BAVO-445874 format. One record per residue: x, y, z of N, C-alpha, C in turn. Coordinates in steps of 0.05 Angstrom, whole numbers. Each point is the difference from the previous one (the first is absolute). Example, Ala and Ser with C-alpha at 12.3 -4.5 7.8 and 13.67 -1.06 7.14 Angstrom:
R   n.px   n.py   n.pz  ca.px  ca.py  ca.pz   c.px   c.py   c.pz
R    264   -114    156    -18     24      0     18     24      0
R     -7     21    -14     16     24      1    -15     22     14
This chain:
R   n.px   n.py   n.pz  ca.px  ca.py  ca.pz   c.px   c.py   c.pz
R  -2738    849  -3619      4     -1     28     -5     28     12
R    -14     -1     23     -6     26     13     19     -2     27
R     12     24      7     14      1     26     -6     27     12
R     -6     -1     26     -8     23     15     18      4     24
R     12     21      3     18      8     22    -14     13     23
R     10     -6     23    -13     12     26     23      5     19
R      5     26      9     21      8     17     -8     -8     28
R     21    -13     14     -5     -9     26     21     14     19
R     -4      1     26     18     13     20     28    -13     -2
R     19     14     12     28    -13      2     11     -7    -26
R     -4     19    -21     14     -3    -27    -10    -27    -13
R    -23    -10      3     -8    -24    -14    -20      7    -21
R     -2    -19    -20    -21      5    -22    -13    -28     -1
R    -26      2     -4    -17    -27     -6     -7      2    -30
R      6    -20    -15     -6     -1    -26    -21    -24     -5
R    -23      5    -10    -18    -18     -6      0     -7    -30
R      6    -25     -9      2     -9    -28    -24    -18     -7
R    -11      7    -22    -24    -16    -10      4     -8    -29
R      3    -27     -4      3    -12    -27    -28    -11     -8
R     -7      6    -27    -24    -14     -9      5    -30     -3
R    -24    -11     -1      2    -31     -5     17     -9    -21
R     -1     15    -25     13     -7    -19     33      4      3
R      7     21     12     28      6     12      9    -23     18
R    -16     -7     16     10    -18     22      3    -28    -14
R    -16     -7    -20      2    -25    -16     30     -4    -10
R     12     22     -9     28     -1    -10     17    -13     23
R     -2     11     24     15    -10     21     -6    -26      6
R    -26    -10      0     -8    -26      5     15    -23    -20
R      3     12    -26     15    -17    -20     28     -2      6
R     11     21      8     30     -2     10      3    -17     25
R    -20      2     18      3    -21     23     -5    -29     -7
R    -17     -2    -19     -6    -30    -11     25    -11    -14
R     12     20    -14     26    -10    -16     22     -7     21
R      2     15     20     22     -3     23     -7    -27     16
R    -24     -4      6    -10    -24     18      3    -27    -17
R     -2      4    -27      1    -24    -16     26    -15      2
R     20     13      7     25    -15      4      0    -16     26
R    -19      6     17      3    -14     26    -24    -20      3
R    -17     -2    -22    -24    -19      2      6    -21    -17
R     -5    -26      9      3    -25    -15    -27    -10    -14
R      1      0    -24    -22     -8    -16      7    -27    -15
R    -14    -22      3      9    -24    -12      2      1    -28
R     20    -12    -14      6      0    -27     15     26    -11
R      7     20     15     12     24     -5     24      4     19
R     22     13    -13     23      7     13     -7     27     15
R     13      8     24     -5     25     15      0     23    -16
R    -22     17     -2     -1     24    -15     -9     -5    -29
R     -7    -24    -10     -8     -5    -28    -29     -6     -2
R    -14     -5     23    -28     -6     -4    -17     23     -7
R    -22     -2    -12    -18     21     -7     -9     15     22
R     -4     30     -2     -9     15     23    -26     -9     14
R    -16    -10    -17    -28     -8     11      6    -25     17
R     18    -19     -6      1    -23     16     17      5     26
R     17     20     -1     15     11     23    -19     11     19
R    -17     19    -11    -19     14     16    -20    -19     14
R     -7    -22    -12    -17    -20     13     13    -14     25
R     26     -1      0     16    -10     20      3     17     24
R     -3     25     -4      7     19     21    -26      9     15
R      6      7     25    -22     11     14     -6     28     -7
R    -27      7     -4     -6     30     -8     14     17     16
R      1     -2     26     11     21     18     29      3     -5
R     12    -21     -5     32      1     -2      5     16    -26
R    -13     -6    -21      5     14    -27     -8     29      6
R    -18      9     13    -11     28      7     22     12     15
R     10    -11     22     22     12     15     25      4    -15
R      9    -17    -17     22      2    -17     -4     22    -20
R    -22      1    -12     -5     24    -19     -2     25     15
R    -10      2     24     -1     24     14     29      9      9
R     17    -18      8     27      5      5     16     11    -23
R     -7    -11    -23     12      9    -26     -7     27     -5
R    -29      6      2     -8     27     -8      9     21     21
R      0     -7     24      9     20     22     30     10     -7
R     18    -19     -4     27      4     -5      1     18    -27
R    -12     -7    -22      8     14    -23    -15     26      1
R    -24      2      7    -14     25     -2     10     19     21
R      9     -5     24     10     14     18     27     15     -9
R     17    -16     -9     27      7    -10     -4     20    -24
R    -17     -8    -20     -4     19    -23    -11     27      8
R    -16      1     22    -14     25      8     21     16     12
R     18    -13     19     19     16     13     21     13    -19
R      7    -15    -20     17     10    -20    -13     24    -17
R    -23     -6     -8    -15     23    -18     -3     24     16
R     -6     -3     27     -9     23     17     24     14     13
R     26    -12     -6     23      7     13     -2      5     31
R    -11    -21     11     -2      1     31     26    -11     12
R      6      6     25     23    -10     13     -7    -14     25
R     -8    -25      0    -11    -16     22     25     -7     18
R     -5     -1     25     19     -8     22     -9    -27      7
R     15    -21     -5     -6    -26      7    -23    -14    -17
R     -9    -22     11    -20    -17    -15    -30     11      5
R    -17      1    -19    -27      6      7    -15    -18     16
R    -20     10     12    -20    -17     17    -23     -5    -21
R     -2    -25     -7    -21     -6    -19    -24    -14     10
R    -24      7     -9    -26    -12     12    -18     -5    -26
R    -11    -25     -2    -17     -5    -22    -29     10      9
R    -12     14    -19    -26      9      7    -21    -18    -15
R      4     -8    -24    -17    -18    -13     14    -16    -21
R     -5    -27      1     13    -17    -22    -21    -24     -3
R     -3     -2    -25    -20    -23     -8      2     -3    -30
R     -6    -24    -11      3     -5    -25    -22     12    -15
R      7     13    -24    -18     14    -16    -10     28     11
R     14      9     20     -9     24     12     25     20      1
R     -3     27      6     22     17      4     16     -7     21
R     27      6      0     17     -4     24      9     23     10
R     -7      3     27      8     25     15     18     -5     24
R     20     19      0     19     -5     25     11     28      6
R      8      1     25     12     26     12     31     -5      8
R     14     21     -5     29     -2      7      4     27     16
R      9     -4     25      6     22     18     32      3     -2
R     10     23     -7     29      3      0      9     23     14
R     26      2      9     11     22     13     19     14    -21
R     -6     27     -3     16     12    -21     17     24     13
R     22      6    -12     16     23     10    -19     27     -1
R     -3     11     22    -17     24      3     10     23    -15
R    -19     19     -4      5     25    -13     13     17     26
R     21     13     -7     15     15     21     -2     29     -6
R    -11     18     19     -2     28     -2     24     13     17
R     20     10    -17     24     11     15     -3     31      5
R     11      9     22      3     28      7     21     10    -20
R      7     25      6     18     16    -17     27    -12     11
R     13    -20    -15     25    -12      8     23     18     -1
R     -2     18    -20     23     19     -4      2     17     25
R    -22     11      8      2     20     23      6    -15     24
R     -9    -27      4      8    -13     24     30     -5      0
R     12     -6    -23     26     -8     -3     18     26     11
R    -10     23     -7     16     24      6      0      6     28
R    -20    -13     17      1      4     30     20    -19     15
R     11    -18    -15     16    -18     13     30      8     -4
R     16      8     18     28      9     -1     18    -23      9
R     25      4    -15     19    -20      9     14      7     24
R     15    -17     15     17      7     23     30     -1     -5
R     12     19     13     28      3     -2     15    -25      8
R     20     -9    -14     14    -23      6     27      7     15
R      3    -11     24     26      7     15     11    -28     10
R     25      3      2     16    -22     12     20      6     21
R     -3    -11     21     12      4     25     27    -13      1
R     21     10     15     24    -14      4     -3    -28     13
R    -22      1     19     -7    -25     11     -7    -25    -19
R    -14      9    -18    -13    -18    -23     25     -9    -13
R     18     17     -9     24     -8    -14     16    -21     13
R      5      8     28     15    -19     17    -13    -27      5
R    -26      2      3    -15    -27     -1      7    -18    -22
R     -1     14    -26      6    -16    -24     28    -10      1
R     20     14      7     29     -7      4      0    -20     17
R    -11      0     24      0    -21     21    -11    -27    -11
R    -20      2    -19    -10    -24    -11     20    -12    -17
R     16     16    -18     19    -13    -17     21    -10     18
R      7     14     24     21    -10     17     -7    -29      9
R    -24     -6     10     -9    -27      7      2    -21    -22
R     -4     10    -26      2    -18    -22     28    -11     -2
R     19     16     10     32     -7     -3     10    -13     26
R    -19     -6     17     13     -9     26     13    -26     -2
R     18     -6     18     14    -27      2    -11    -14     22
R     -5    -27     -3    -11    -17     21     18    -23      9
R      4     -1     27     17    -21     11    -14    -16     20
R     -1    -26      0    -15    -15     21     12      4     25
R    -17      0     22      7      2     28     -5    -25     15
R     16     -7     21     -6    -21     17    -11     11     26
R      4     27      4     -8     15     23    -29      5     -2
R    -12     11     24    -27      6     -2     -9     24    -15
R    -23      2    -13     -9     22    -16      1     27     13
R      6     21    -14      2     25      9    -16     19    -19
R    -10     24     11    -14     17    -21     17      7    -24
R    -11     -1    -23     13      6    -24     13    -23    -12
R     -2    -23     14      7    -25    -12    -21    -10    -21
R     10    -14    -20    -22    -13    -18     -5    -27      9
R    -29     -4      4     -7    -27     13    -19    -13    -18
R      1    -29      0    -18    -15    -12    -14    -18     23
R    -26      1     -2    -16    -12     21    -24    -17    -13
R    -11    -18     18    -25    -12     -5    -15      5     28
R    -25      7     -3    -19      8     23    -27    -12     -8
R    -16      0     23    -29    -11     -1    -13     12     26
R    -26      2     -7    -16      7     25    -29    -12     -6
R    -13     -9     23    -29    -10     -5    -19     21    -10
R      7     24      4    -17     22    -11      5      7    -30
R     21    -11    -12      4      5    -27      2    -25    -17
R    -21     -3    -17     -4    -24    -16      1    -26     13
R    -10     -3     23     -1    -25     14     30    -11      4
R     17     16     11     26    -11      6     18     -8    -26
R     -7     13    -21     16     -8    -23     28     15      2
R     21    -16     -6     26      9      1      7     20    -22
R      8     22      7      7     19    -20     29      8     -1
R     12      1    -25     30      6     -2      1     33     -7
R     23     10     12      2     30     -5     32      6      4
R      8     24    -15     26      8      4     -3     30      0
R     21     12     19     -4     28      2     24     12     17
R      3     24     -1     20     16     17    -12      2     30
R     13    -12     19    -14      2     24     -2     29     12
R    -22      5      9     -7     29      6    -13     17    -21
R      2     -9    -25    -13     13    -25    -19    -18    -13
R     -7    -22     12    -22    -18    -11    -29      9     -3
R     -8     21     16    -25     10      0    -21    -18     16
R     10    -17     16    -17    -18     14    -13     16     25
R    -16    -13     14    -14     13     24     19      4     22
R     -6     18     18     18      7     22      7    -25     18
R     25     -5      5     10    -22     17      5    -25    -16
R     -9     -2    -23      7    -24    -16     29      0     -9
R      9     20    -11     30     -2     -7     18      3     23
R     -9     18     20     19      4     24      2    -29     12
R    -19    -18      1      0    -23     14     21    -20    -13
R     10      4    -25     18    -15    -13     30      8      3
R      4     22     14     27     10      8     14    -22     16
R     23     -7     -7     15    -22     14     -4    -27     -8
R    -21     -6    -18     -3    -26    -11     22     -8    -19
R      8    -28      1     20     -8    -19    -12    -19    -20
R     14     -4    -22    -11    -19    -22     -6    -27     11
R    -25    -12     -6     -6    -25     11    -17      3     26
R      2     21     13    -18      4     24    -27      6     -2
R    -18    -11     19    -27      3     -2    -12     17     27
R    -19     12     -4     -8     20     22    -30      5     -4
R    -15      6     24    -27     11     -4      2     29      8
R    -15     15    -16     -1     31      3    -27      8      4
R     -6     17     21    -27     13      2      0     28    -12
R    -18      5    -16      0     26    -14    -31      8     -6
R     -3     26      0    -27      9     -3     -3     13    -29
R    -23     -8    -12     -8     13    -27     -6     27      2
R      4     15    -20     -3     31     -1    -32      1      6
R    -11     22     14    -26      7      8    -15      8    -27
R     13     13    -20    -13      7    -24      1    -20    -25
R      6    -25      7      3    -22    -19    -27     -3    -15
R     -2     -2    -26    -23     -3    -15    -18    -25      9
R     17    -21      6    -17    -24      8     -8      4     30
R    -23      5      4    -12      6     26      2    -23     20
R      1    -24    -10      3    -23     18     30     -3     12
R     18     19    -14     28     -2     12     10     27     13
R    -16     21     -7      8     25      7      3     -1     32
R     22     11      9      6      3     29      1    -27     16
R     -1    -21    -13      3    -26     12     29     -9      8
R      6    -12     22     26    -10     10      2    -28    -10
R     18     -6    -12      4    -29    -13     28    -10      5
R     -1    -26      3     27    -15      6     10    -11    -27
R     26      5     -7     12     -7    -26     24    -21      6
R     -2    -22    -16     22    -18      3     21      8    -20
R     26      7      6     19      8    -16     22    -21     -3
R     10     -3    -26     23    -16     -3     22     17    -17
R     22      4     11     21     15    -13     15    -18    -18
R     -3      6    -27     15    -15    -20     28      7     -5
R      3     26     -3     29     10     -5     -3     29      8
R     27      8     11      6     30      8     27      9    -18
R     -7     23    -14     23      8    -13      8     32      7
R     24      5      3      9     25      4     -1     16    -26
R    -13     24      0     -3     15    -22     19     23     -1
R     20      0    -18     17     24      0     -7     19    -25
R     -5     25      5     -7     18    -18     24     14    -11
R      4      6    -25     22     13    -10     -4     32      5
R     22     12      4      4     30      5    -13     16    -21
R    -17     17      5    -10     19    -21     18     22     -6
R     15     -4    -21     19     21     -9      5     -3    -30
R     19     15    -12      6      2    -28      4    -27    -14
R     14    -20     17      4    -25     -9    -23    -17     -3
R    -19      5     19    -26    -14      0    -16      9    -25
R      2     27     -8    -16      9    -22     12    -13    -25
R     26     -2     -2     12    -13    -26    -10    -30     -3
R     -2    -14     24    -10    -27     -2    -28     -1     -8
R    -16     18      4    -29      0     -5      0      0    -30
R     14     18    -14     -2      4    -31     17     21     -7
R     -8     14    -21     19     19    -14     -3     28     16
R     10     -2     25     -3     26     15     29      5     12
R     10     21     -7     29      6      9      2      6     29
R    -24     12      9      2     11     31    -29     -7     12
R      1      3     25    -24     -4     16    -20     23     -7
R      8     24     -6    -14     22     -9    -15     -6    -24
R     14    -14    -19    -14     -6    -27    -20    -21      4
R      2    -19     19    -17    -23      6    -26     15     13
R      5     19     19    -26     12     13    -14     17    -20
R     15     11    -20    -17     16    -19    -17    -18    -17
R     12    -23     -8    -14    -21    -15    -23    -11     15
R      4     -4     26    -23    -10     16    -21     20      4
R      7     23      1    -20     24      3    -17      1    -27
R     14     -2    -24    -15     -1    -26    -20    -22     -1
R     10    -23     10    -17    -25     -1    -26      5     17
R      5     10     24    -22      7     19    -20     19    -13
R     12     22    -12    -18     20    -14    -17    -13    -21
R     12    -16    -15    -14    -15    -26    -24    -14     14
R      7    -17     24    -19    -18     12    -25     18     12
R      7     23     12    -20     18     12    -16     11    -21
R     13      7    -24    -14     15    -21    -21    -20    -12
R      7    -25     -2    -19    -18    -10    -24     -6     20
R      7      0     25    -23     -3     23    -17     23     -2
R     12     24     -4    -16     25     -1    -16      1    -24
R      8    -11    -22    -16      1    -26    -24    -18      3
R      5    -26     13    -22    -16      5    -21     10     21
R     10     14     21    -15     11     21    -16     22    -14
R     10     17    -18    -16     21    -11    -20    -10    -20
R      7    -21    -16    -19     -9    -19    -24    -15     14
R      6    -10     23    -19    -14     15    -20     20     12
R     12     22     10    -19     23     12    -15     11    -23
R      8      5    -23    -15     12    -21    -24    -21     -9
R      6    -24     -4    -18    -20     -6    -22     -2     21
R      7      0     24    -21     -3     22    -17     24      3
R     11     23     -5    -16     23      2    -22      1    -23
R     10    -10    -24    -17      0    -22    -23    -20      3
R     11    -25     12    -21    -22      4    -19      6     22
R      8     17     20    -20      6     21    -24     17    -11
R      6     16    -20    -21     16    -10    -13    -11    -27
R     10    -23    -10    -12    -14    -21    -28    -12      5
R    -19     -2    -19    -26    -10      5     -5    -25    -16
R     -5    -21     11     -9    -25    -17    -10    -19     20
R    -14    -20     -8    -11    -22     12     22    -22      7
R      4     -7     23     19    -19      8    -11    -29    -10
R     18    -11    -19    -11    -27     -7      7    -23     20
R    -21     -9     11      6    -19     23     15    -25     -8
R     -5    -10    -24     14    -25     -9     31      5     -1
R      9     24     -8     30      8     -1     10      3     26
R    -16     11     18     10      2     29      6    -27     10
R    -21    -18     -1      4    -26      9     25    -15    -12
R      2      3    -25     25    -11    -13     25     10      9
R      1     26      5     26     12     13      4     -9     29
R    -21     -1     16      2    -12     25     11    -27      3
R    -12    -16    -20     12    -28     -2     28     -3     -7
R      7     19    -17     28      0    -12     18      5     23
R     -8     22     17     18      9     21      0    -23     24
R    -21    -13      2     -1    -24     18     18    -23     -7
R      1     -6    -28     17    -20    -10     31      8      4
R      4     26     -5     30     10      4      8     -8     30
R    -18      8     19      3     -4     27      9    -29      5
R    -18    -19     -9      2    -28      3     26    -10    -12
R     11     10    -22     26     -7    -12     22      8     19
R     -3     25     11     21     13     19      4    -19     26
R    -25     -7     10      2    -16     26     11    -27     -6
R     -6    -12    -21     11    -27     -5     28     -1     -6
R      9     21    -13     29      4    -11     18     10     22
R     -8     21     14     19     13     16     -4    -12     29
R    -24     -3      9     -3     -7     28      2    -33      2
R     -5    -11    -23      0    -31     -3    -21    -14     18
R    -24     14      1    -23    -17     12    -23      1    -17
R    -17    -17      3    -26      0    -18    -17     24      9
R    -16      9    -19    -19     23      6    -19     -6     21
R    -10    -23      2    -18    -10     19     14      5     31
R     24     -7      1     19      3     26      1     29      5
R      2     15    -21      4     28      4    -26     15     12
R    -22    -11    -13    -28     10      7     -3     -7     30
R      8    -24      7     -6     -9     28     16     17     20
R     24      7     -9     22     13     18    -11     30      5
R    -14     13    -21    -10     26      3    -32      0      9
R    -11    -23     -1    -29     -3      9    -20     16    -16
R      5     -2    -27    -15     11    -20     -8    -22    -23
R    -23      7    -13     -9    -19    -23     12     15    -25
R      0    -15    -21      7      9    -28    -19     24     -7
R    -24     -5      5    -20     22     -8      7     27     14
R      8      0     26      8     22     15     24     15    -12
R     23    -18     -7     21     11    -13     -5     13    -24
R    -16    -14    -16     -8     11    -27    -14     27      3
R    -17      2     16    -18     27      8     23     23      4
R     21     -5     16     19     20      5     15     11    -27
R     -1    -15    -20     12     11    -24    -21     16    -18
R    -25      5      9    -20     11    -16      9     29     -7
R     10     15     19      7     28     -4     25      3    -21
R     19    -17      5     23     -2    -19     -7     -7    -26
R    -20    -20     -3    -10    -10    -27    -16     26    -16
R    -15     13     18    -13     20    -15     15     25     -6
R     23      4     15     19     20     -4     13     -6    -27
R     11    -25     -1     14     -8    -27    -18      1    -23
R    -26     -9      5    -16     -1    -25     -7     31     -9
R     -3     17     20     -3     28     -6     22     13    -17
R     24    -11     10     25     12    -17     -2    -11    -27
R     -6    -26     -3      0    -14    -24    -19     17    -21
R    -26      2      9    -20     12    -17      5     31     -5
R     13     13     19      6     28     -4     24      3    -20
R     20    -17      0     22      0    -19     -9     -7    -29
R    -19    -20      2    -13     -7    -29    -15     22    -12
R    -15     16     16    -16     21    -11     18     22     -9
R     22      6     17     21     22     -5     13     -6    -29
R      5    -25     -3     13    -10    -24    -20      9    -26
R    -25     -5      6    -19      6    -22      0     31     -7
R     -4     14     21     -3     30      1     25     11    -15
R     25    -11      9     23     13     -9      9    -12    -27
R    -16    -20    -10      6    -12    -24     28    -14     -1
R      7    -14     22     24    -11      3      2    -25    -19
R     20     -5    -14      3    -24    -16     28    -13      2
R     -2    -25     -2     28    -15      1      4    -15    -24
R     22      4    -14      3    -13    -27     12    -26      4
R     -3    -18    -21     13    -27      1     28      2      2
R     15     20    -10     28      0      1     10      6     28
R    -18     18     16      9      6     28     -3    -26     18
R    -22    -17     -9     -2    -25     16     21    -19     -7
R      6     -1    -24     22    -22     -9     26      7     12
R      5     26      2     28      9     10     -1     -8     30
R    -20      7     15      0     -7     28     -1    -30      8
R    -14    -15    -18      0    -28      4     25    -13     -4
R     15     12    -20     27     -9     -8     18      4     26
R     -2     24     10     17      4     26     -6    -20     22
R    -26     -5      5    -10    -15     21     12    -31     -5
R     -1     -7    -23      7    -30     -7     29     -4      5
R     18     22     -2     27     -4      3      5     -8     30
R    -14     10     17      2     -5     30     -8    -28      9
R    -15    -15    -18    -10    -27      8     19    -22     -9
R      2    -22     16     15    -24     -8    -16    -15    -21
R     12    -21    -11    -15    -16    -20    -23    -13     12
R      4    -11     27    -20    -15     13    -25     19      9
R      7     27      3    -22     19      6    -14      6    -25
R     14      2    -24    -13      9    -26    -20    -21     -9
R      8    -28      6    -17    -20     -7    -27     -2     12
R      0     15     25    -26      2     16    -17     24     -6
R     11     17    -19    -14     27     -2    -17      1    -24
R    -25      8      2    -17      7    -23      5     26    -10
R     13      0    -23     10     26    -14    -22     19     -5
R    -24    -12     -6    -23     19     -4    -10     15     26
R      2    -15     22     -6     12     26     19     19      7
R     27     -5     -5     22     19      6     -6     25    -17
R     -6     -3    -25     -7     23    -16    -19     17     10
R    -22    -13      8    -22     16     10      8     15     26
R     13    -16     18      7     13     23     21     24     -2
R     20     -4    -20     17     21     -8    -17     23    -11
R    -20     -3    -17    -17     21    -12    -13     16     24
R     -9    -13     20    -12     14     22     20     17     17
R     25    -14      2     21     17     14      8     25    -13
R      2     -2    -26      8     24    -17    -22     21      0
R    -24    -10     -3    -25     16      0     -2     20     26
R      3    -17     22     -2     13     27     23     22      4
R     23     -8    -10     23     17      1     -2     26    -15
R    -14      0    -24     -6     21    -16    -20     19     16
R    -20    -10     10    -21     13     16     11     15     22
R     19    -12     17     12     11     24     19     24    -11
R     13     -4    -22     18     21    -10    -15     24     -6
R    -25     -5    -12    -18     24     -6     -9     14     24
R     -6    -15     24    -10     10     23     23     16     13
R     24    -11     -1     22     17     10      7     24    -13
R     -4      0    -27      2     27    -13    -22     20      5
R    -22     -9      8    -20     18      8      4     14     28
R     14    -18     16      8      7     27     22     21      2
R     15      3    -21     23     20      2     -9     28      1
């Protein structure tokens, strides 16, 4: 067999395969043997008739196409393995020449992971500095206030709702999901609704219904609603008085093993520091990777960009149907855009993610990063402990291992980059 490679733009390769007539005859024999099981020959059970009699029953073009499919599949796979190519997705196959007793010629166009030329990643990492982590008294107090609300006591009220009461409502508007009734619960005045919406509920009693006029925010992402005045039908389901515990040493003891409020605040501060330290670590890693990726040179593989665009689009579809509870078509109609237009908005993000993936992959090669089976097994074991039996039944362990390997590999690369930045 003869195979010729030709480099194409956008990280694609065209491979032309040519099998001699004798080589193609072997694939014809395989095709004949396979098709014999589906051809009825009088006097013989399926698959038991002589090859010559089966061939007489078949249309010549059907046998040729079956032989061609068999040849393409086996020749292509063997070539990919032998040449250690890394194709992305399925090949685009075209038959150039196929005839009985003649050479068989076909072409396969594949997208491969591109060669990446990196800048001096060590020097770039040195230019990225970390930011000091500070925690304000206000941040500590906000955290304490959150804990305070989790310990609140609620008492049903027959009187009208007041600010800081906990209310349960049903509401609808012709401008939101075609008057679909929506359930909600929140602290009146802290619900985060548009101006006028919550104020209009002050004084409402449980069971009472009312229409409220309110204006959507001018900077709302949905342009069809931004700045629009809308009428809402409100039904008050329940009103509860919310009593917050006093923040003192006794409150601290109720929260956990804290003798005093001072000890609780110290613990809260340590927690905020840890959270900010993790955020800063991720920010710094992202900045280093982005700076390396900006100067990296490679051909952007179009097939991979399109795949990532589609993946991002599917994520959006799932979020729309699960959180907003409308179909994706209804969502598109509400924002007056097509699916293709939405997908196009993801192009830059898809390219950015792909750049990051390819740069990390190349950094792993250059730095000779390796992940042992022991490391993978230990991390998989930790992950499995957090799953229920039902979740474990749905998990593909091999996929989990491959994912875990990628996570460990990337963590090692980022740790190296962090070391260079010190």
